[in-house]
N, C-alpha and C positions, 0 to 999 in steps of 0.2 A: 685859638691861640694857632699860633703859625711855625712852621717847625724851621728851629734856629737850620744857621748860615754850618755851623760846626758839627759835626759827630760826634758823640760823649760813647766810646765804645767799651761798653761795661761789661762784656756776656762772656769775659776772657776764659769760664769753665766752658764754654760752650764750645770754641778758637780761636786762635791766637792769629796776628797777621804774622807772615812770610818775613822775617829781618833782614833788613839788609846782606849783611857777611852769609846769611844763608842762602839767600837769592843768587849771589854773585858765586856760590861754590858749587851750586847746583847746572847754572846756566851751562856751562862748558858738555852738559853729559845729555844735552837735548840736539845737537846740532855737531860740536866738535868732537866729541870720545862719545862716537854713539855707538861702539861694538857691542855684539850679543855679547857676555861675558863668560858663556860657556862656548865660544868658537877659540879658535887656537892663536888668529896672526895678531897682528901687532895693537889694532884698537880695539879689538877684543881684549886684550893682556890689560888694555889701559882701566878697563869699563869693570873687569875683575879685581884688578888690584885697591880701586875703588870701593868696591865693595868688602874688601880686606880691610881697608885704612877705616872704614864707617863701621865696618863690625868691631874691629878694635876699639875706638871711640866710646863703644857704649858698652864694649865690658869693662872700659874704665871707669865708664860713671857708675856700675851696680857692682862695682869689685868682681866681676866672673872671669870668665877662658874666653875666649872668643868663639872657640868654638863651639861656646853654650849660648852664644846668639843666634838664633834665625828672626830673619825679616817677612812681616805678612802686609797684607794690605790694609789692617786697621787695628786698636785696639779691641775691638769686637769680635775680627777671627782670629787674635791670639787669645782672647777668654773663651771662645767656642773651643778653639783645639787644644785648651790647657785641660781644659773642663772635661769635655767628650772624651780626649785624648786616655787622660788617666783612668777616666770609669773604665772606660772601654778595654783597655791592658787592663787594669787589676778586678776586671768583672770573673776570670780568668781561673781567681785564685778564690773567689766565693766573695770577694770583695766587695759588696754591690749598695752599699750606704756610701753617703755625701754630707759632707754638713756646708754650710754657709748661714749669711746673715737676711735680714729683712727689710735691710737698704741698699744691696746689691743694687749695680747698675743693671738697663733689663738683658744683656747678652750676656751674665752669669744665671740671672733670673727664667731667662726665657732656655738656656744652656739646660739647667737644671729639670726647667719643666715637662722637655723632652724628653732626657732621660728618664724621667719617671712614668713615660710613657711605656719604656721599654722594661720598666719591671725595676728599677734604680729605685730607692728610699732615702728622700732627702728630709733632714732638719733643717730649718730655718731657726737659727737664734733672733731672739728677740734684743732687740737695742733697749739701752735706757733712755731718759728723757733727753739725754744730751747727745745720743746717736751714738753710743759706746757699746761695743757687746767686748767683754770680759774672759782673760784665758780661764777664768776659774769655768764659767758658760762650757767654752769649750774643752776643757777638761771632760765632764763632765757628760760631754753627747757622745762623746770617742767612744764608741764599742769594739770588739773585736773586727767586725766585720767594714769598720770604714777605712775606706779609701783615701777619701780624699777632704779637706777641709779648705775652702777659699773666700778667705773674709779680703775685704777691698782695705786698699790701703791708706784713701783718705775718701772720705765722700764727694760727691762732684754736685752735689744738693746744698746741702749743710755744712759743708766743709769739715766735719768734724776729726780729726785724724788717731786712728784704729792704733792697740797696743800690737804694731805689729810683731815685734822679736818676742817680747814675753805669747804670744800666740806659737809664733814656730818654735821657740822651747819648746812649748809644748806637745807639739806634734813631733816635734825628730823623741823628743823621750818615749812618745805612744809608738814609732813607727808610722806613724801616717804623713802621708804627703802633704805640703802648702802652698799652696797656691796665693797668689794678691794680684789682685786688677790692682795697679799702681799707673792707670792711665793720668788722675789726678794728680798724684805723688812725684810723678819723674820731670824733675827740669825745676822743681822745687822745693822739694823734701831730699836731704838726705839719704842717701839707699843705700844697702851694703848687703847682697843676698850671702853672702858667707855669717858672720855676726848676726844677722837677723835670724839666719836658718831658715832660708825660703829656699823652693824647690822649683817654685815656677814662679813666673812674673812677666805681667801683660805692661806695656805701652805704647802709645801713640803720639806722631809726632807732632799735630798740628794743634798739641797741647803746649807745647814749649815753644813756640815760634818758627817751626820747623813746616813743613807741608802738610797737605791732606793727603789722606791714600797710604800709607804707610805708616806698617808698626813695626813691633818685634816680641820677642817672644824668646824669655830665656828662659830656658829647660836645663837642672845640675844635670853635669857631665854622668852619664848612667842612663840616664831617665831616658828611653828612646819609646816616645809614644807613636802608634798608628796614626799615617797619614791624613790628614784633613783633606788635604787636594794632592790628588793623586795624577801622576804624569810624566815629566820630563825626570832629569835626577839632579833639578837646582839648590840650591840650598842643604849640600850636602844629602839629596836624595830624601829629604824630609820634608821639602815642598815646593810642589810643582808650579811650573809659570814662569816666563821669563820674568826676570828681575825689574825691577823699578830704580833703574840704578840711580838715574837725578834724584828721584825720593830718598832712596837710602842716604844719599850723599847728604841730602838736606837733614834727615835727621841725626846721621851720627854728627854734622858740623851743630846743628842746634842743641843736641843734647849736652856735648862738650861745653859751646859756650853756656847753656845753662848752669851748670854743674857747675863753672867757674866762678860763677858768679853768684850763686846761694844764699852765702849769708847776705851782702849788698842788696839782692832783690827781696830777699824777705823783710830785710827792714824799711826797705823803702812801699810794697807794700802792705806790712801790721801799719806803718802810718796813715796811710788813705783809707785802710780800715777801720780802724781803731775812733777817726776821725767821723766817717758816717755813721758808726753806732751810736758815739757818743753823743752828737747833734742832734739824730735821729730822735735820739730816746728822748732828751732833753726838750727838744720844743714839738713833738706830737705825741699825745697821749692814749693812752691804749696799743704800745707798741711789744713784739715780743721778738727777742733774738730766740733764734734754731740754733741747736750747734751746740757745742759745747764751749764754754767761753776762753777759755784759751787753747785748748788742744783742736786747734782748727787751721784750717790752710791760712795763709799768711794775705789772702788777698778776699776771702772767702765773707761775704755779709749775705745772712739769711732773715730776713724782719717780717712778723706777720702785724698785719693791720688790722683792726678790728671793724667792722663794719661795711665793709666794701671787699669790689670784685680784683683778684691779681689782672684778669685779659686790661676792665678798665685803666688801670695802674699803667700798663704796659702801651695801650694805645695812648695816652697822653704822656708818658714819658717821651712817646719814640715823636710827639710833636716836638715837641720842647730838642728831638736830639738826640736823647738818650737811648741807648742798646741796651733790656736789661731781657731776665728770664722771670717769670713768675711760677707757685708751684703748684699751678692747675695745670692741665695740658691742654688750654683750649687751641693753641694751634693747629693740634693735631686732631680736632673736633671730636677732642672727649670732653665732658664736665665732669671727669674724675680729679680728685685732688692728686696729687700727690703722694705715690705710696710711701717714699720717704720720711714726709713731715706725718701722715697717718701714723706709720711706725713707731716714730717719738712717740704719740699720744694728742695728737692736734686732733679735736674733733673737726669736722668738714667745714663747716662754716668759718673758722677761722683758716683753715691750710689753702681754702681758695681765695682767703687776701691776703697772701705771701709775695714776697719778692727777692729775686736774688741779683746782687749788683758782685760781680769778681773781675778785681782791677790786676793788668800786667805790665809788665817796666814800662810799657811806653804811659802808663799815666800818670796825670799829673794830682796834686791838692788842687787844683783850679780845676781839676775834674770831678773829684772828689764832693766841692765844696756848689759847684752848680748841679749835681743833682739830690745833692741838699735840699736847695732850694729850689730845685724842682720837686721833690716832693713835700715839701711844705705847702707849697700852691696847691698841687696836685689832690694831697689826703684829704683837707676839706672840703674841697670841691666835689669832689665825689662823695664824702660822707653827707653831705645838703643835697645829693638824691637817694640817700640809702635810707629805704623803711627802716629797717634792721639798726642801723646809728641813731633813727628818729626816735625810734622807740627807749633806747637806751639813754640820751638827754632826756624825753620826759619824764623818765624813771620807771617806765612801766616794764624795762626789761632789764636784767642783771649784766652786767659788761662782762664778760668771759676774762677779757686782756684788763689788770688794772693799772 
């Protein structure tokens, strides 16, 4: 198979292209308005005003105060700052217990693991077969020494949207701080930190058509955490380092644009998502949809195909010009399947044969149709070379997916 001329990008959960209006907003701050926002002269004040404007844009999208928004280098930094900062702050009060879920992004899981090395105790809540954690599970896990509950807003792999508002209410009632990793949700789902009783929230610009290398952390007013990065007095003395002005301008503009188009974007992405799910399940046997069937991100498709390896799918899709991701960490040199797919109960052999397609505003129905056509060709080809599938067809092995 020769790679086609057109690239069909269906990995928008990994990153998104910077939109034209966002790039236009950023460009002047690379060479025209280049002043350091910490200085006092005119061109520096222009940069400071740009930061203030972006902070206001983010605050409007989250329904919080501008002074509750702090700019960071990425979503992972925001997660680390929130989790480690809250843990260290409340440890002095004897609160050394943390709660999270088994399907969090590694920025959360690895932060929790580091805190465990320091003597903190972490409860990892299991999820059901759809990837949901319930408010009752959170309530039952909270103890007098619980400092923090961190539950992601929406899962980056299987697309399941968690009951954030209900969990926030449980935490507020118990007097426990609640953080949510909203990296996959911001710019796609409506967020209201006041109504949802969220105390800390992480987001990243490059997930909603903004630039890479810039994120934000919302911290409820009065919640002052130890600094993760020390140095100068930037970000009101909370996060040292000269601000990435162009990137921050891009983040603010991208989130403003995305929030203004939430409903329209959702309708478009759901149409593409549902078409692919329906078409693939009707035309290819032994396929399973991973994640909640309805409580899922509008552009997320995660499917498991029995009898094949995800790496083979990715390579053949790439030859067709389709960019996607799989349920195993083959690109990192690991043979381990996704921790998320294992957490929802998939056996290793099924998790290895999983594929994630994630749509963005730039994608079209033609892209969705091309992806389906590619899979209809690729899956039988891979299964024809699979000894596992050969045994299933001969009746020598029982299929795990009906």
